[in-house]
C-alpha positions as CSV (number, residue, x, y, z in Angstrom):
1,M,6.9,-11.2,2.5
2,D,6.3,-13.5,-0.5
3,T,3.0,-12.3,-2.0
4,E,3.8,-13.2,-5.6
5,Q,0.7,-15.5,-5.7
6,I,-1.5,-12.5,-4.9
7,S,-2.2,-10.1,-7.8
8,R,-2.3,-6.3,-7.3
9,E,-6.0,-6.5,-8.2
10,Q,-6.7,-9.0,-5.4
11,L,-4.8,-6.9,-2.9
12,G,-6.7,-3.8,-4.0
13,Y,-10.0,-5.7,-3.7
14,L,-9.0,-7.0,-0.2
15,A,-8.1,-3.4,0.8
16,G,-11.4,-2.0,-0.6
17,V,-13.4,-4.6,1.4
18,L,-11.3,-3.8,4.5
19,D,-11.9,-0.1,4.0
20,S,-15.7,-0.5,3.8
21,E,-16.5,-3.6,5.8
22,G,-13.5,-3.9,8.2
23,C,-12.5,-3.0,11.7
24,I,-8.9,-2.4,12.9
25,E,-8.7,-2.4,16.7
26,A,-6.5,-2.9,19.7
27,H,-8.0,-3.7,23.1
28,W,-7.3,-5.3,26.4
29,R,-8.5,-8.9,27.2
30,W,-8.7,-9.6,30.9
31,Y,-8.2,-13.0,32.5
32,K,-9.4,-13.8,36.0
33,E,-7.2,-15.3,38.6
34,G,-6.9,-19.0,37.9
35,Q,-8.3,-18.6,34.3
36,D,-6.1,-19.7,31.4
37,G,-3.7,-21.5,33.8
38,H,-2.4,-18.3,35.5
39,T,-2.3,-17.7,39.2
40,K,-2.8,-13.9,39.0
41,K,-5.4,-11.6,37.4
42,R,-3.8,-10.4,34.2
43,C,-4.6,-8.8,30.8
44,T,-3.1,-9.0,27.3
45,L,-3.1,-6.7,24.4
46,V,-5.2,-7.9,21.5
47,C,-4.5,-6.6,18.0
48,Q,-7.3,-7.6,15.7
49,V,-8.5,-7.0,12.2
50,T,-12.1,-8.0,11.3
51,I,-14.1,-8.0,8.2
52,S,-17.9,-8.4,8.7
53,N,-20.6,-9.0,6.2
54,S,-23.7,-11.2,5.6
55,D,-22.7,-12.2,2.0
56,V,-21.1,-15.6,2.2
57,R,-19.7,-15.2,-1.4
58,L,-17.9,-12.0,-0.5
59,L,-16.2,-13.6,2.6
60,K,-15.4,-16.7,0.6
61,E,-13.5,-14.6,-1.9
62,I,-11.7,-12.7,0.9
63,S,-10.8,-15.9,2.6
64,T,-9.4,-17.3,-0.6
65,I,-7.1,-14.2,-0.9
66,L,-6.1,-14.4,2.8
67,K,-5.1,-18.1,2.4
68,K,-2.4,-16.8,0.0
69,I,-0.7,-14.7,2.6
70,P,2.0,-16.9,4.2
71,G,1.7,-17.4,7.9
72,L,-1.6,-15.5,8.2
73,G,-4.2,-17.1,10.5
74,F,-7.9,-16.2,10.5
75,Y,-11.2,-17.7,11.7
76,Y,-14.9,-17.1,11.4
77,T,-17.5,-16.2,13.9
78,T,-21.2,-15.4,13.4
79,T,-23.4,-12.9,15.2
80,K,-27.1,-12.1,15.1
81,K,-29.0,-9.0,16.0
82,K,-30.8,-9.3,19.4
83,D,-34.2,-9.7,17.7
84,G,-32.7,-12.5,15.5
85,S,-33.8,-10.8,12.3
86,T,-30.3,-10.5,10.6
87,W,-27.0,-12.2,11.0
88,C,-23.5,-11.4,10.1
89,I,-20.3,-13.4,9.5
90,N,-17.0,-12.0,11.0
91,L,-13.7,-13.0,9.5
92,N,-11.1,-12.3,12.2
93,T,-7.3,-12.2,12.3
94,T,-6.2,-11.9,15.9
95,G,-2.7,-11.5,17.2
96,K,0.0,-9.1,16.3
97,G,1.6,-11.4,13.8
98,S,-1.5,-12.0,11.7
99,A,-2.7,-8.4,12.0
100,K,0.8,-7.2,10.9
101,K,0.9,-9.5,7.9
102,L,-2.5,-8.5,6.7
103,L,-1.9,-4.7,7.2
104,E,1.5,-4.8,5.6
105,V,0.1,-6.0,2.3
106,T,-3.1,-3.9,2.3
107,T,-2.0,-0.5,3.7
108,P,-0.6,0.8,0.4
109,Y,-4.1,0.3,-1.1
110,L,-6.2,1.5,1.8
111,Q,-8.0,4.9,1.8
112,A,-10.5,5.3,4.6
113,K,-8.6,3.1,7.2
114,K,-5.1,4.0,6.1
115,D,-4.4,6.0,9.3
116,Q,-5.8,3.2,11.5
117,A,-3.6,0.6,9.7
118,E,-0.5,2.7,10.0
119,T,-1.1,3.3,13.7
120,M,-1.7,-0.4,14.3
121,L,1.5,-1.2,12.5
122,E,3.4,1.3,14.7
123,L,1.8,-0.2,17.8
124,I,2.9,-3.7,16.7
125,E,6.4,-2.6,15.9
126,Y,6.7,-0.9,19.3
127,R,5.3,-3.9,21.1
128,E,7.8,-6.2,19.3
129,K,10.7,-4.0,20.3
130,L,9.7,-4.4,24.0
131,G,10.0,-8.1,23.8
132,F,9.2,-10.2,26.8
133,M,8.4,-8.1,29.9
134,P,9.3,-10.0,33.1
135,S,8.1,-8.8,36.5
136,R,10.8,-6.9,38.4
137,G,9.7,-6.8,42.0
138,R,6.2,-5.8,41.0
139,E,3.7,-6.8,38.4
140,T,4.8,-5.1,35.2
141,T,2.3,-5.1,32.4
142,L,1.9,-3.7,29.0
143,Q,-1.0,-1.7,30.4
144,D,1.6,0.3,32.4
145,D,3.4,1.4,29.2
146,P,2.3,5.0,28.3
147,C,3.3,4.6,24.7
148,I,1.0,1.5,24.2
149,Q,-1.8,3.4,25.9
150,L,-1.4,6.3,23.5
151,Y,-1.5,4.0,20.5
152,V,-4.6,2.2,21.8
153,E,-6.3,5.6,22.5
154,R,-5.3,6.9,19.0
155,L,-6.8,3.9,17.3
156,H,-10.1,4.4,19.3
157,R,-10.1,8.1,18.3
158,L,-9.5,7.4,14.6
159,K,-12.4,4.9,14.6
160,K,-14.8,7.5,16.2
161,D,-13.8,10.7,14.5
162,P,-15.8,11.5,11.5
163,P,-14.0,12.5,8.3
164,S,-13.6,16.2,7.6
165,L,-16.5,17.2,5.4
166,P,-17.3,20.5,3.6
167,S,-18.9,23.1,5.9
168,E,-21.7,23.6,3.4
169,T,-23.3,21.1,1.1
170,K,-24.4,22.1,-2.4
171,R,-25.2,20.0,-5.3
172,R,-22.1,19.7,-7.5
173,A,-21.9,17.4,-10.5
174,N,-18.7,15.8,-11.8
175,Q,-16.5,17.4,-9.1
176,I,-14.1,15.6,-6.7
177,L,-15.3,16.0,-3.1
178,G,-13.2,18.5,-1.2
179,S,-13.0,19.4,2.4
180,D,-12.6,22.8,4.1
C-alpha cells in the first residue's frame, strides 16, 4: 500500500486516536425478504471501524489523514444522547476493504486495540479466501461458517474483557504499570 504521503507521526496519531476513541467490530446486518432487492431473508457480515468524538477539530484532522490512504472510504454520522444534552460525531469505515486498509496501516502503532485489529485482519483474510459462496441445494450463508462465528465472538470478547490489572493497588511513583 502506498502510504508515502502519510508520515509516521500521522499514523501514530491516527492509531492513538483509534486506541482511545475507536471501535473495531464485526456484526451481522439482517435484510428482510424483499428489502434491498432480494427475494429471501438474508444477512451480511459487516466489518466496521469507527472513531467517535464530539470535537470537530479532532475528527477533521483524522479525516485529513484518512483521505491520504488510497482506496479508503469513510463517512460521518451524528448521534445524540436520549436527553439531547450531548452529541457525538462518528467517523465510520464500513466494509472489509476499507477496514482492512485502515487496520493494515495502524496496527503496528496500536496498543490497547492491537488484539482486536489483528483479529479483524484475520477475519477479513479468512473471508476473502472463501470468495463468493453460492447456494448448493440449500441456503449457504457466512453465518453457517464456524470459523467466522469464532472470529466474531472473539472480537466481541476482546471488546468486553477488561485489561489485566494488578491484584492490589498501591501508590507508586515513577514506575511502569505492571500486571500480575
